[in-house]
Each structure stands twice: as structure tokens, then as C-alpha cells.
C-alpha positions as CSV (number, residue, x, y, z in Angstrom):
1,M,-20.0,-40.1,-62.6
2,K,-20.9,-41.2,-59.1
3,Q,-24.6,-41.9,-58.9
4,I,-25.4,-41.9,-55.2
5,W,-24.0,-39.1,-52.9
6,N,-24.5,-38.7,-49.2
7,E,-25.1,-35.2,-47.7
8,E,-21.5,-34.9,-46.5
9,E,-20.1,-35.6,-49.9
10,L,-22.5,-33.2,-51.6
11,G,-21.3,-30.4,-49.3
12,Q,-17.7,-31.3,-49.7
13,Y,-17.5,-31.7,-53.4
14,W,-20.3,-29.6,-54.8
15,S,-20.6,-26.5,-52.5
16,L,-19.2,-23.3,-54.0
17,T,-16.2,-21.5,-52.4
18,F,-16.1,-17.8,-51.8
19,E,-13.8,-17.4,-54.8
20,E,-16.2,-19.4,-57.0
21,L,-19.2,-17.3,-55.8
22,E,-17.2,-14.1,-56.7
23,L,-16.4,-15.5,-60.2
24,L,-20.1,-16.4,-60.6
25,K,-21.0,-12.8,-60.3
26,T,-19.2,-12.1,-63.6
27,K,-21.4,-14.4,-65.6
28,P,-25.0,-13.8,-66.9
29,Q,-27.6,-15.1,-64.5
30,K,-29.1,-17.4,-67.1
31,H,-25.7,-19.3,-67.3
32,H,-25.2,-19.7,-63.5
33,L,-26.4,-23.3,-63.1
34,V,-24.3,-24.7,-66.0
35,F,-21.3,-22.6,-64.9
36,C,-21.5,-23.9,-61.3
37,M,-21.8,-27.5,-62.5
38,K,-18.7,-27.1,-64.7
39,L,-16.8,-25.4,-61.9
40,K,-17.4,-28.4,-59.6
41,Y,-17.2,-31.1,-62.2
42,Y,-13.7,-30.1,-63.5
43,P,-11.6,-30.7,-60.3
44,Y,-13.4,-34.0,-59.5
45,Y,-13.0,-35.5,-63.0
46,G,-10.1,-33.4,-64.5
47,G,-12.1,-32.3,-67.5
48,F,-15.5,-30.9,-68.5
49,P,-18.5,-33.1,-69.2
50,G,-19.2,-34.0,-72.8
51,N,-22.5,-33.9,-74.6
52,E,-23.7,-37.1,-72.9
53,K,-26.5,-36.8,-70.5
54,V,-25.3,-36.0,-67.0
55,S,-27.8,-37.5,-64.5
56,R,-28.9,-35.7,-61.3
57,P,-27.0,-37.0,-58.2
58,K,-29.1,-39.1,-55.8
59,I,-29.0,-38.4,-52.1
60,G,-28.8,-41.6,-50.2
């Protein structure tokens, strides 16, 4: 996974669309963060993250 993201890339690749926000409303609140991360991870990498530790993106 890319380690250093600039602000433009963060907005482009990791912001939720209106449709994704509507889908999020169907999930329990305690699962929102993980669900959002998986929603955005899948299109970028073509799969879901495994059990390996996923590091927090750095803004540079």
C-alpha cells in the first residue's frame, strides 16, 4: 500500500461518494470505520486487505 499520500490524493481516492454514504447508513455504527476503509481499498487494489497490519497513510 502506498505510504505517503498528498491531500489531493487523499480526497480523490479515499473520500466517500454519495452512494457510499447511503450504503454506510445500512451498517451498524460500530462498523463504519472498517466498512469505509474496505469500500475505498477494494477499487484501488482489486481486493480486500488481509490480516496483515494496514498502516495509517501519511500526509506529505
